[in-house]
mmCIF file of the N, C-alpha and C atoms, coordinates in Angstrom:
data_MODEL
# 
_entry.id   MODEL 
# 
loop_
_atom_site.group_PDB 
_atom_site.id 
_atom_site.type_symbol 
_atom_site.label_atom_id 
_atom_site.label_alt_id 
_atom_site.label_comp_id 
_atom_site.label_asym_id 
_atom_site.label_entity_id 
_atom_site.label_seq_id 
_atom_site.pdbx_PDB_ins_code 
_atom_site.Cartn_x 
_atom_site.Cartn_y 
_atom_site.Cartn_z 
_atom_site.occupancy 
_atom_site.B_iso_or_equiv 
_atom_site.pdbx_formal_charge 
_atom_site.auth_seq_id 
_atom_site.auth_comp_id 
_atom_site.auth_asym_id 
_atom_site.auth_atom_id 
_atom_site.pdbx_PDB_model_num 
ATOM 1   N N  . MET A 1 1  ? -36.236 -39.814 17.224 1.00 0.00 ? 1  MET A N  1 
ATOM 2   C CA . MET A 1 1  ? -34.984 -39.540 16.540 1.00 0.00 ? 1  MET A CA 1 
ATOM 3   C C  . MET A 1 1  ? -34.294 -38.394 17.257 1.00 0.00 ? 1  MET A C  1 
ATOM 4   N N  . GLN A 1 2  ? -32.975 -38.429 17.279 1.00 0.00 ? 2  GLN A N  1 
ATOM 5   C CA . GLN A 1 2  ? -32.184 -37.384 17.928 1.00 0.00 ? 2  GLN A CA 1 
ATOM 6   C C  . GLN A 1 2  ? -31.005 -37.048 17.031 1.00 0.00 ? 2  GLN A C  1 
ATOM 7   N N  . HIS A 1 3  ? -30.647 -35.781 16.981 1.00 0.00 ? 3  HIS A N  1 
ATOM 8   C CA . HIS A 1 3  ? -29.497 -35.347 16.185 1.00 0.00 ? 3  HIS A CA 1 
ATOM 9   C C  . HIS A 1 3  ? -28.802 -34.210 16.918 1.00 0.00 ? 3  HIS A C  1 
ATOM 10  N N  . THR A 1 4  ? -27.494 -34.204 16.886 1.00 0.00 ? 4  THR A N  1 
ATOM 11  C CA . THR A 1 4  ? -26.705 -33.149 17.520 1.00 0.00 ? 4  THR A CA 1 
ATOM 12  C C  . THR A 1 4  ? -26.023 -32.329 16.441 1.00 0.00 ? 4  THR A C  1 
ATOM 13  N N  . PHE A 1 5  ? -26.174 -31.024 16.517 1.00 0.00 ? 5  PHE A N  1 
ATOM 14  C CA . PHE A 1 5  ? -25.508 -30.103 15.599 1.00 0.00 ? 5  PHE A CA 1 
ATOM 15  C C  . PHE A 1 5  ? -24.459 -29.338 16.394 1.00 0.00 ? 5  PHE A C  1 
ATOM 16  N N  . HIS A 1 6  ? -23.285 -29.176 15.848 1.00 0.00 ? 6  HIS A N  1 
ATOM 17  C CA . HIS A 1 6  ? -22.259 -28.311 16.436 1.00 0.00 ? 6  HIS A CA 1 
ATOM 18  C C  . HIS A 1 6  ? -22.039 -27.178 15.445 1.00 0.00 ? 6  HIS A C  1 
ATOM 19  N N  . LEU A 1 7  ? -22.411 -25.962 15.839 1.00 0.00 ? 7  LEU A N  1 
ATOM 20  C CA . LEU A 1 7  ? -22.290 -24.836 14.941 1.00 0.00 ? 7  LEU A CA 1 
ATOM 21  C C  . LEU A 1 7  ? -22.151 -23.548 15.721 1.00 0.00 ? 7  LEU A C  1 
ATOM 22  N N  . LYS A 1 8  ? -21.734 -22.528 15.028 1.00 0.00 ? 8  LYS A N  1 
ATOM 23  C CA . LYS A 1 8  ? -21.627 -21.200 15.634 1.00 0.00 ? 8  LYS A CA 1 
ATOM 24  C C  . LYS A 1 8  ? -23.008 -20.554 15.642 1.00 0.00 ? 8  LYS A C  1 
ATOM 25  N N  . ALA A 1 9  ? -23.253 -19.712 16.620 1.00 0.00 ? 9  ALA A N  1 
ATOM 26  C CA . ALA A 1 9  ? -24.566 -19.076 16.760 1.00 0.00 ? 9  ALA A CA 1 
ATOM 27  C C  . ALA A 1 9  ? -24.952 -18.319 15.491 1.00 0.00 ? 9  ALA A C  1 
ATOM 28  N N  . GLY A 1 10 ? -23.980 -17.728 14.807 1.00 0.00 ? 10 GLY A N  1 
ATOM 29  C CA . GLY A 1 10 ? -24.251 -16.987 13.580 1.00 0.00 ? 10 GLY A CA 1 
ATOM 30  C C  . GLY A 1 10 ? -24.756 -17.864 12.449 1.00 0.00 ? 10 GLY A C  1 
ATOM 31  N N  . SER A 1 11 ? -24.588 -19.172 12.570 1.00 0.00 ? 11 SER A N  1 
ATOM 32  C CA . SER A 1 11 ? -25.059 -20.095 11.541 1.00 0.00 ? 11 SER A CA 1 
ATOM 33  C C  . SER A 1 11 ? -26.526 -20.453 11.697 1.00 0.00 ? 11 SER A C  1 
ATOM 34  N N  . MET A 1 12 ? -27.149 -19.947 12.741 1.00 0.00 ? 12 MET A N  1 
ATOM 35  C CA . MET A 1 12 ? -28.562 -20.263 12.990 1.00 0.00 ? 12 MET A CA 1 
ATOM 36  C C  . MET A 1 12 ? -29.426 -19.325 12.148 1.00 0.00 ? 12 MET A C  1 
ATOM 37  N N  . THR A 1 13 ? -29.597 -19.691 10.901 1.00 0.00 ? 13 THR A N  1 
ATOM 38  C CA . THR A 1 13 ? -30.343 -18.897 9.940  1.00 0.00 ? 13 THR A CA 1 
ATOM 39  C C  . THR A 1 13 ? -31.683 -19.570 9.653  1.00 0.00 ? 13 THR A C  1 
ATOM 40  N N  . PRO A 1 14 ? -32.559 -18.901 8.922  1.00 0.00 ? 14 PRO A N  1 
ATOM 41  C CA . PRO A 1 14 ? -33.796 -19.566 8.513  1.00 0.00 ? 14 PRO A CA 1 
ATOM 42  C C  . PRO A 1 14 ? -33.526 -20.858 7.723  1.00 0.00 ? 14 PRO A C  1 
ATOM 43  N N  . ALA A 1 15 ? -32.423 -20.888 6.973  1.00 0.00 ? 15 ALA A N  1 
ATOM 44  C CA . ALA A 1 15 ? -32.071 -22.104 6.228  1.00 0.00 ? 15 ALA A CA 1 
ATOM 45  C C  . ALA A 1 15 ? -31.775 -23.255 7.188  1.00 0.00 ? 15 ALA A C  1 
ATOM 46  N N  . PHE A 1 16 ? -31.140 -22.963 8.316  1.00 0.00 ? 16 PHE A N  1 
ATOM 47  C CA . PHE A 1 16 ? -30.871 -24.000 9.320  1.00 0.00 ? 16 PHE A CA 1 
ATOM 48  C C  . PHE A 1 16 ? -32.194 -24.514 9.889  1.00 0.00 ? 16 PHE A C  1 
ATOM 49  N N  . ALA A 1 17 ? -33.116 -23.612 10.184 1.00 0.00 ? 17 ALA A N  1 
ATOM 50  C CA . ALA A 1 17 ? -34.427 -24.026 10.682 1.00 0.00 ? 17 ALA A CA 1 
ATOM 51  C C  . ALA A 1 17 ? -35.144 -24.893 9.656  1.00 0.00 ? 17 ALA A C  1 
ATOM 52  N N  . ASP A 1 18 ? -35.018 -24.554 8.385  1.00 0.00 ? 18 ASP A N  1 
ATOM 53  C CA . ASP A 1 18 ? -35.629 -25.364 7.325  1.00 0.00 ? 18 ASP A CA 1 
ATOM 54  C C  . ASP A 1 18 ? -35.012 -26.755 7.286  1.00 0.00 ? 18 ASP A C  1 
ATOM 55  N N  . LEU A 1 19 ? -33.707 -26.850 7.472  1.00 0.00 ? 19 LEU A N  1 
ATOM 56  C CA . LEU A 1 19 ? -33.021 -28.140 7.500  1.00 0.00 ? 19 LEU A CA 1 
ATOM 57  C C  . LEU A 1 19 ? -33.561 -29.016 8.633  1.00 0.00 ? 19 LEU A C  1 
ATOM 58  N N  . VAL A 1 20 ? -33.696 -28.422 9.813  1.00 0.00 ? 20 VAL A N  1 
ATOM 59  C CA . VAL A 1 20 ? -34.223 -29.168 10.963 1.00 0.00 ? 20 VAL A CA 1 
ATOM 60  C C  . VAL A 1 20 ? -35.654 -29.602 10.679 1.00 0.00 ? 20 VAL A C  1 
ATOM 61  N N  . ARG A 1 21 ? -36.436 -28.718 10.097 1.00 0.00 ? 21 ARG A N  1 
ATOM 62  C CA . ARG A 1 21 ? -37.828 -29.029 9.772  1.00 0.00 ? 21 ARG A CA 1 
ATOM 63  C C  . ARG A 1 21 ? -37.917 -30.187 8.779  1.00 0.00 ? 21 ARG A C  1 
ATOM 64  N N  . LYS A 1 22 ? -37.007 -30.204 7.790  1.00 0.00 ? 22 LYS A N  1 
ATOM 65  C CA . LYS A 1 22 ? -36.997 -31.295 6.812  1.00 0.00 ? 22 LYS A CA 1 
ATOM 66  C C  . LYS A 1 22 ? -36.619 -32.615 7.475  1.00 0.00 ? 22 LYS A C  1 
ATOM 67  N N  . MET A 1 23 ? -35.695 -32.558 8.428  1.00 0.00 ? 23 MET A N  1 
ATOM 68  C CA . MET A 1 23 ? -35.242 -33.777 9.096  1.00 0.00 ? 23 MET A CA 1 
ATOM 69  C C  . MET A 1 23 ? -36.299 -34.354 10.025 1.00 0.00 ? 23 MET A C  1 
ATOM 70  N N  . PHE A 1 24 ? -37.005 -33.483 10.752 1.00 0.00 ? 24 PHE A N  1 
ATOM 71  C CA . PHE A 1 24 ? -37.899 -33.933 11.809 1.00 0.00 ? 24 PHE A CA 1 
ATOM 72  C C  . PHE A 1 24 ? -39.379 -33.789 11.485 1.00 0.00 ? 24 PHE A C  1 
ATOM 73  N N  . GLY A 1 25 ? -39.694 -33.173 10.371 1.00 0.00 ? 25 GLY A N  1 
ATOM 74  C CA . GLY A 1 25 ? -41.101 -32.999 10.025 1.00 0.00 ? 25 GLY A CA 1 
ATOM 75  C C  . GLY A 1 25 ? -41.738 -31.888 10.847 1.00 0.00 ? 25 GLY A C  1 
ATOM 76  N N  . ASP A 1 26 ? -43.051 -31.973 10.953 1.00 0.00 ? 26 ASP A N  1 
ATOM 77  C CA . ASP A 1 26 ? -43.805 -30.892 11.578 1.00 0.00 ? 26 ASP A CA 1 
ATOM 78  C C  . ASP A 1 26 ? -44.210 -31.225 13.010 1.00 0.00 ? 26 ASP A C  1 
ATOM 79  N N  . GLY A 1 27 ? -43.590 -32.253 13.603 1.00 0.00 ? 27 GLY A N  1 
ATOM 80  C CA . GLY A 1 27 ? -43.950 -32.654 14.962 1.00 0.00 ? 27 GLY A CA 1 
ATOM 81  C C  . GLY A 1 27 ? -43.336 -31.755 16.016 1.00 0.00 ? 27 GLY A C  1 
ATOM 82  N N  . GLU A 1 28 ? -43.645 -32.086 17.247 1.00 0.00 ? 28 GLU A N  1 
ATOM 83  C CA . GLU A 1 28 ? -43.135 -31.321 18.382 1.00 0.00 ? 28 GLU A CA 1 
ATOM 84  C C  . GLU A 1 28 ? -41.668 -31.663 18.628 1.00 0.00 ? 28 GLU A C  1 
ATOM 85  N N  . LEU A 1 29 ? -40.861 -30.657 18.939 1.00 0.00 ? 29 LEU A N  1 
ATOM 86  C CA . LEU A 1 29 ? -39.427 -30.829 19.185 1.00 0.00 ? 29 LEU A CA 1 
ATOM 87  C C  . LEU A 1 29 ? -39.060 -30.258 20.550 1.00 0.00 ? 29 LEU A C  1 
ATOM 88  N N  . THR A 1 30 ? -37.987 -30.760 21.111 1.00 0.00 ? 30 THR A N  1 
ATOM 89  C CA . THR A 1 30 ? -37.352 -30.156 22.273 1.00 0.00 ? 30 THR A CA 1 
ATOM 90  C C  . THR A 1 30 ? -35.992 -29.662 21.806 1.00 0.00 ? 30 THR A C  1 
ATOM 91  N N  . VAL A 1 31 ? -35.713 -28.383 22.004 1.00 0.00 ? 31 VAL A N  1 
ATOM 92  C CA . VAL A 1 31 ? -34.443 -27.805 21.569 1.00 0.00 ? 31 VAL A CA 1 
ATOM 93  C C  . VAL A 1 31 ? -33.638 -27.450 22.803 1.00 0.00 ? 31 VAL A C  1 
ATOM 94  N N  . VAL A 1 32 ? -32.403 -27.972 22.872 1.00 0.00 ? 32 VAL A N  1 
ATOM 95  C CA . VAL A 1 32 ? -31.504 -27.681 23.981 1.00 0.00 ? 32 VAL A CA 1 
ATOM 96  C C  . VAL A 1 32 ? -30.303 -26.957 23.401 1.00 0.00 ? 32 VAL A C  1 
ATOM 97  N N  . VAL A 1 33 ? -29.980 -25.796 23.959 1.00 0.00 ? 33 VAL A N  1 
ATOM 98  C CA . VAL A 1 33 ? -28.833 -25.018 23.490 1.00 0.00 ? 33 VAL A CA 1 
ATOM 99  C C  . VAL A 1 33 ? -27.792 -25.015 24.597 1.00 0.00 ? 33 VAL A C  1 
ATOM 100 N N  . GLU A 1 34 ? -26.583 -25.384 24.256 1.00 0.00 ? 34 GLU A N  1 
ATOM 101 C CA . GLU A 1 34 ? -25.499 -25.450 25.237 1.00 0.00 ? 34 GLU A CA 1 
ATOM 102 C C  . GLU A 1 34 ? -24.323 -24.631 24.736 1.00 0.00 ? 34 GLU A C  1 
ATOM 103 N N  . HIS A 1 35 ? -23.837 -23.759 25.550 1.00 0.00 ? 35 HIS A N  1 
ATOM 104 C CA . HIS A 1 35 ? -22.669 -22.948 25.209 1.00 0.00 ? 35 HIS A CA 1 
ATOM 105 C C  . HIS A 1 35 ? -21.429 -23.799 25.440 1.00 0.00 ? 35 HIS A C  1 
ATOM 106 N N  . VAL A 1 36 ? -20.650 -24.036 24.401 1.00 0.00 ? 36 VAL A N  1 
ATOM 107 C CA . VAL A 1 36 ? -19.532 -24.964 24.530 1.00 0.00 ? 36 VAL A CA 1 
ATOM 108 C C  . VAL A 1 36 ? -18.188 -24.286 24.769 1.00 0.00 ? 36 VAL A C  1 
ATOM 109 N N  . ASN A 1 37 ? -18.099 -22.985 24.578 1.00 0.00 ? 37 ASN A N  1 
ATOM 110 C CA . ASN A 1 37 ? -16.844 -22.278 24.820 1.00 0.00 ? 37 ASN A CA 1 
ATOM 111 C C  . ASN A 1 37 ? -16.791 -21.836 26.275 1.00 0.00 ? 37 ASN A C  1 
ATOM 112 N N  . ALA A 1 38 ? -15.898 -22.432 27.017 1.00 0.00 ? 38 ALA A N  1 
ATOM 113 C CA . ALA A 1 38 ? -15.773 -22.064 28.433 1.00 0.00 ? 38 ALA A CA 1 
ATOM 114 C C  . ALA A 1 38 ? -15.028 -20.736 28.527 1.00 0.00 ? 38 ALA A C  1 
ATOM 115 N N  . ASP A 1 39 ? -15.750 -19.703 28.862 1.00 0.00 ? 39 ASP A N  1 
ATOM 116 C CA . ASP A 1 39 ? -15.152 -18.365 28.966 1.00 0.00 ? 39 ASP A CA 1 
ATOM 117 C C  . ASP A 1 39 ? -14.619 -18.094 30.367 1.00 0.00 ? 39 ASP A C  1 
ATOM 118 N N  . ASN A 1 40 ? -14.777 -19.066 31.250 1.00 0.00 ? 40 ASN A N  1 
ATOM 119 C CA . ASN A 1 40 ? -14.347 -18.911 32.635 1.00 0.00 ? 40 ASN A CA 1 
ATOM 120 C C  . ASN A 1 40 ? -14.998 -17.705 33.308 1.00 0.00 ? 40 ASN A C  1 
ATOM 121 N N  . ILE A 1 41 ? -16.235 -17.417 32.933 1.00 0.00 ? 41 ILE A N  1 
ATOM 122 C CA . ILE A 1 41 ? -16.989 -16.343 33.566 1.00 0.00 ? 41 ILE A CA 1 
ATOM 123 C C  . ILE A 1 41 ? -17.811 -16.978 34.681 1.00 0.00 ? 41 ILE A C  1 
ATOM 124 N N  . SER A 1 42 ? -17.660 -16.459 35.869 1.00 0.00 ? 42 SER A N  1 
ATOM 125 C CA . SER A 1 42 ? -18.391 -17.029 36.999 1.00 0.00 ? 42 SER A CA 1 
ATOM 126 C C  . SER A 1 42 ? -19.879 -16.711 36.878 1.00 0.00 ? 42 SER A C  1 
ATOM 127 N N  . GLN A 1 43 ? -20.684 -17.499 37.549 1.00 0.00 ? 43 GLN A N  1 
ATOM 128 C CA . GLN A 1 43 ? -22.121 -17.239 37.549 1.00 0.00 ? 43 GLN A CA 1 
ATOM 129 C C  . GLN A 1 43 ? -22.430 -15.889 38.160 1.00 0.00 ? 43 GLN A C  1 
ATOM 130 N N  . GLN A 1 44 ? -21.658 -15.487 39.158 1.00 0.00 ? 44 GLN A N  1 
ATOM 131 C CA . GLN A 1 44 ? -21.883 -14.173 39.767 1.00 0.00 ? 44 GLN A CA 1 
ATOM 132 C C  . GLN A 1 44 ? -21.626 -13.058 38.752 1.00 0.00 ? 44 GLN A C  1 
ATOM 133 N N  . ASP A 1 45 ? -20.557 -13.194 37.963 1.00 0.00 ? 45 ASP A N  1 
ATOM 134 C CA . ASP A 1 45 ? -20.263 -12.193 36.947 1.00 0.00 ? 45 ASP A CA 1 
ATOM 135 C C  . ASP A 1 45 ? -21.345 -12.165 35.875 1.00 0.00 ? 45 ASP A C  1 
ATOM 136 N N  . GLN A 1 46 ? -21.821 -13.334 35.475 1.00 0.00 ? 46 GLN A N  1 
ATOM 137 C CA . GLN A 1 46 ? -22.906 -13.394 34.499 1.00 0.00 ? 46 GLN A CA 1 
ATOM 138 C C  . GLN A 1 46 ? -24.157 -12.745 35.063 1.00 0.00 ? 46 GLN A C  1 
ATOM 139 N N  . HIS A 1 47 ? -24.447 -13.012 36.332 1.00 0.00 ? 47 HIS A N  1 
ATOM 140 C CA . HIS A 1 47 ? -25.628 -12.420 36.967 1.00 0.00 ? 47 HIS A CA 1 
ATOM 141 C C  . HIS A 1 47 ? -25.513 -10.901 37.000 1.00 0.00 ? 47 HIS A C  1 
ATOM 142 N N  . ARG A 1 48 ? -24.348 -10.396 37.393 1.00 0.00 ? 48 ARG A N  1 
ATOM 143 C CA . ARG A 1 48 ? -24.138 -8.943  37.424 1.00 0.00 ? 48 ARG A CA 1 
ATOM 144 C C  . ARG A 1 48 ? -24.328 -8.332  36.042 1.00 0.00 ? 48 ARG A C  1 
ATOM 145 N N  . SER A 1 49 ? -23.768 -8.995  35.034 1.00 0.00 ? 49 SER A N  1 
ATOM 146 C CA . SER A 1 49 ? -23.860 -8.497  33.664 1.00 0.00 ? 49 SER A CA 1 
ATOM 147 C C  . SER A 1 49 ? -25.311 -8.457  33.192 1.00 0.00 ? 49 SER A C  1 
ATOM 148 N N  . LEU A 1 50 ? -26.050 -9.516  33.445 1.00 0.00 ? 50 LEU A N  1 
ATOM 149 C CA . LEU A 1 50 ? -27.449 -9.560  33.027 1.00 0.00 ? 50 LEU A CA 1 
ATOM 150 C C  . LEU A 1 50 ? -28.308 -8.575  33.807 1.00 0.00 ? 50 LEU A C  1 
ATOM 151 N N  . THR A 1 51 ? -28.011 -8.406  35.087 1.00 0.00 ? 51 THR A N  1 
ATOM 152 C CA . THR A 1 51 ? -28.741 -7.433  35.902 1.00 0.00 ? 51 THR A CA 1 
ATOM 153 C C  . THR A 1 51 ? -28.502 -6.022  35.377 1.00 0.00 ? 51 THR A C  1 
ATOM 154 N N  . ALA A 1 52 ? -27.263 -5.714  35.026 1.00 0.00 ? 52 ALA A N  1 
ATOM 155 C CA . ALA A 1 52 ? -26.942 -4.395  34.472 1.00 0.00 ? 52 ALA A CA 1 
ATOM 156 C C  . ALA A 1 52 ? -27.654 -4.186  33.137 1.00 0.00 ? 52 ALA A C  1 
ATOM 157 N N  . LEU A 1 53 ? -27.704 -5.239  32.325 1.00 0.00 ? 53 LEU A N  1 
ATOM 158 C CA . LEU A 1 53 ? -28.376 -5.144  31.032 1.00 0.00 ? 53 LEU A CA 1 
ATOM 159 C C  . LEU A 1 53 ? -29.875 -4.903  31.216 1.00 0.00 ? 53 LEU A C  1 
ATOM 160 N N  . ARG A 1 54 ? -30.478 -5.617  32.161 1.00 0.00 ? 54 ARG A N  1 
ATOM 161 C CA . ARG A 1 54 ? -31.900 -5.398  32.454 1.00 0.00 ? 54 ARG A CA 1 
ATOM 162 C C  . ARG A 1 54 ? -32.154 -3.965  32.898 1.00 0.00 ? 54 ARG A C  1 
ATOM 163 N N  . GLU A 1 55 ? -31.300 -3.459  33.758 1.00 0.00 ? 55 GLU A N  1 
ATOM 164 C CA . GLU A 1 55 ? -31.446 -2.095  34.268 1.00 0.00 ? 55 GLU A CA 1 
ATOM 165 C C  . GLU A 1 55 ? -31.322 -1.091  33.122 1.00 0.00 ? 55 GLU A C  1 
ATOM 166 N N  . ARG A 1 56 ? -30.379 -1.348  32.218 1.00 0.00 ? 56 ARG A N  1 
ATOM 167 C CA . ARG A 1 56 ? -30.144 -0.435  31.103 1.00 0.00 ? 56 ARG A CA 1 
ATOM 168 C C  . ARG A 1 56 ? -31.380 -0.310  30.203 1.00 0.00 ? 56 ARG A C  1 
ATOM 169 N N  . PHE A 1 57 ? -32.098 -1.412  30.032 1.00 0.00 ? 57 PHE A N  1 
ATOM 170 C CA . PHE A 1 57 ? -33.237 -1.401  29.125 1.00 0.00 ? 57 PHE A CA 1 
ATOM 171 C C  . PHE A 1 57 ? -34.589 -1.498  29.842 1.00 0.00 ? 57 PHE A C  1 
ATOM 172 N N  . LYS A 1 58 ? -34.620 -1.174  31.112 1.00 0.00 ? 58 LYS A N  1 
ATOM 173 C CA . LYS A 1 58 ? -35.856 -1.317  31.896 1.00 0.00 ? 58 LYS A CA 1 
ATOM 174 C C  . LYS A 1 58 ? -37.003 -0.468  31.369 1.00 0.00 ? 58 LYS A C  1 
ATOM 175 N N  . ASP A 1 59 ? -36.713 0.662   30.757 1.00 0.00 ? 59 ASP A N  1 
ATOM 176 C CA . ASP A 1 59 ? -37.766 1.547   30.263 1.00 0.00 ? 59 ASP A CA 1 
ATOM 177 C C  . ASP A 1 59 ? -38.066 1.351   28.780 1.00 0.00 ? 59 ASP A C  1 
ATOM 178 N N  . ALA A 1 60 ? -37.444 0.371   28.167 1.00 0.00 ? 60 ALA A N  1 
ATOM 179 C CA . ALA A 1 60 ? -37.658 0.130   26.733 1.00 0.00 ? 60 ALA A CA 1 
ATOM 180 C C  . ALA A 1 60 ? -39.086 -0.334  26.488 1.00 0.00 ? 60 ALA A C  1 
ATOM 181 N N  . LYS A 1 61 ? -39.686 0.195   25.492 1.00 0.00 ? 61 LYS A N  1 
ATOM 182 C CA . LYS A 1 61 ? -41.047 -0.176  25.107 1.00 0.00 ? 61 LYS A CA 1 
ATOM 183 C C  . LYS A 1 61 ? -40.995 -0.777  23.707 1.00 0.00 ? 61 LYS A C  1 
ATOM 184 N N  . VAL A 1 62 ? -41.690 -1.884  23.516 1.00 0.00 ? 62 VAL A N  1 
ATOM 185 C CA . VAL A 1 62 ? -41.753 -2.535  22.212 1.00 0.00 ? 62 VAL A CA 1 
ATOM 186 C C  . VAL A 1 62 ? -43.194 -2.524  21.747 1.00 0.00 ? 62 VAL A C  1 
ATOM 187 N N  . ASP A 1 63 ? -43.405 -2.003  20.550 1.00 0.00 ? 63 ASP A N  1 
ATOM 188 C CA . ASP A 1 63 ? -44.741 -1.960  19.969 1.00 0.00 ? 63 ASP A CA 1 
ATOM 189 C C  . ASP A 1 63 ? -45.263 -3.397  19.836 1.00 0.00 ? 63 ASP A C  1 
ATOM 190 N N  . PRO A 1 64 ? -46.408 -3.724  20.431 1.00 0.00 ? 64 PRO A N  1 
ATOM 191 C CA . PRO A 1 64 ? -46.918 -5.096  20.374 1.00 0.00 ? 64 PRO A CA 1 
ATOM 192 C C  . PRO A 1 64 ? -47.289 -5.540  18.965 1.00 0.00 ? 64 PRO A C  1 
ATOM 193 N N  . ASN A 1 65 ? -47.366 -4.612  18.020 1.00 0.00 ? 65 ASN A N  1 
ATOM 194 C CA . ASN A 1 65 ? -47.704 -4.959  16.638 1.00 0.00 ? 65 ASN A CA 1 
ATOM 195 C C  . ASN A 1 65 ? -46.484 -5.330  15.804 1.00 0.00 ? 65 ASN A C  1 
ATOM 196 N N  . ILE A 1 66 ? -45.291 -5.174  16.363 1.00 0.00 ? 66 ILE A N  1 
ATOM 197 C CA . ILE A 1 66 ? -44.068 -5.501  15.630 1.00 0.00 ? 66 ILE A CA 1 
ATOM 198 C C  . ILE A 1 66 ? -43.806 -6.996  15.747 1.00 0.00 ? 66 ILE A C  1 
ATOM 199 N N  . ASP A 1 67 ? -43.547 -7.639  14.602 1.00 0.00 ? 67 ASP A N  1 
ATOM 200 C CA . ASP A 1 67 ? -43.211 -9.058  14.569 1.00 0.00 ? 67 ASP A CA 1 
ATOM 201 C C  . ASP A 1 67 ? -41.687 -9.167  14.714 1.00 0.00 ? 67 ASP A C  1 
ATOM 202 N N  . ILE A 1 68 ? -41.218 -9.341  15.943 1.00 0.00 ? 68 ILE A N  1 
ATOM 203 C CA . ILE A 1 68 ? -39.780 -9.374  16.220 1.00 0.00 ? 68 ILE A CA 1 
ATOM 204 C C  . ILE A 1 68 ? -39.122 -10.558 15.528 1.00 0.00 ? 68 ILE A C  1 
ATOM 205 N N  . SER A 1 69 ? -39.800 -11.685 15.445 1.00 0.00 ? 69 SER A N  1 
ATOM 206 C CA . SER A 1 69 ? -39.245 -12.854 14.765 1.00 0.00 ? 69 SER A CA 1 
ATOM 207 C C  . SER A 1 69 ? -38.973 -12.553 13.301 1.00 0.00 ? 69 SER A C  1 
ATOM 208 N N  . LYS A 1 70 ? -39.891 -11.847 12.656 1.00 0.00 ? 70 LYS A N  1 
ATOM 209 C CA . LYS A 1 70 ? -39.705 -11.491 11.254 1.00 0.00 ? 70 LYS A CA 1 
ATOM 210 C C  . LYS A 1 70 ? -38.508 -10.550 11.079 1.00 0.00 ? 70 LYS A C  1 
ATOM 211 N N  . LEU A 1 71 ? -38.371 -9.597  11.996 1.00 0.00 ? 71 LEU A N  1 
ATOM 212 C CA . LEU A 1 71 ? -37.231 -8.687  11.928 1.00 0.00 ? 71 LEU A CA 1 
ATOM 213 C C  . LEU A 1 71 ? -35.916 -9.456  12.110 1.00 0.00 ? 71 LEU A C  1 
ATOM 214 N N  . ALA A 1 72 ? -35.881 -10.386 13.035 1.00 0.00 ? 72 ALA A N  1 
ATOM 215 C CA . ALA A 1 72 ? -34.673 -11.183 13.261 1.00 0.00 ? 72 ALA A CA 1 
ATOM 216 C C  . ALA A 1 72 ? -34.345 -12.006 12.028 1.00 0.00 ? 72 ALA A C  1 
ATOM 217 N N  . ASP A 1 73 ? -35.362 -12.580 11.387 1.00 0.00 ? 73 ASP A N  1 
ATOM 218 C CA . ASP A 1 73 ? -35.128 -13.352 10.161 1.00 0.00 ? 73 ASP A CA 1 
ATOM 219 C C  . ASP A 1 73 ? -34.532 -12.481 9.073  1.00 0.00 ? 73 ASP A C  1 
ATOM 220 N N  . GLU A 1 74 ? -35.029 -11.249 8.944  1.00 0.00 ? 74 GLU A N  1 
ATOM 221 C CA . GLU A 1 74 ? -34.507 -10.337 7.919  1.00 0.00 ? 74 GLU A CA 1 
ATOM 222 C C  . GLU A 1 74 ? -33.052 -9.994  8.187  1.00 0.00 ? 74 GLU A C  1 
ATOM 223 N N  . VAL A 1 75 ? -32.674 -9.847  9.448  1.00 0.00 ? 75 VAL A N  1 
ATOM 224 C CA . VAL A 1 75 ? -31.297 -9.517  9.805  1.00 0.00 ? 75 VAL A CA 1 
ATOM 225 C C  . VAL A 1 75 ? -30.378 -10.687 9.472  1.00 0.00 ? 75 VAL A C  1 
ATOM 226 N N  . ASN A 1 76 ? -30.878 -11.916 9.635  1.00 0.00 ? 76 ASN A N  1 
ATOM 227 C CA . ASN A 1 76 ? -30.063 -13.110 9.437  1.00 0.00 ? 76 ASN A CA 1 
ATOM 228 C C  . ASN A 1 76 ? -30.040 -13.627 8.017  1.00 0.00 ? 76 ASN A C  1 
ATOM 229 N N  . LEU A 1 77 ? -30.619 -12.893 7.070  1.00 0.00 ? 77 LEU A N  1 
ATOM 230 C CA . LEU A 1 77 ? -30.624 -13.371 5.683  1.00 0.00 ? 77 LEU A CA 1 
ATOM 231 C C  . LEU A 1 77 ? -29.277 -13.318 5.056  1.00 0.00 ? 77 LEU A C  1 
# 
């Protein structure tokens, strides 16, 4: 079975995940995310931006005991 959803990134809440889970059950899924708004940003500009972002946070340390997924779910409630 295949289904296409068109939605804004902010709509990707735990409720959306539950909807997908209800539709497809507990089996294995392949999820493809495609950005549909053409911002006319070149790949070189995207690369520069991501490289700068990596450099900015290169020394960031994340406690391995923190459940980042749980924190993200709480933010999206």
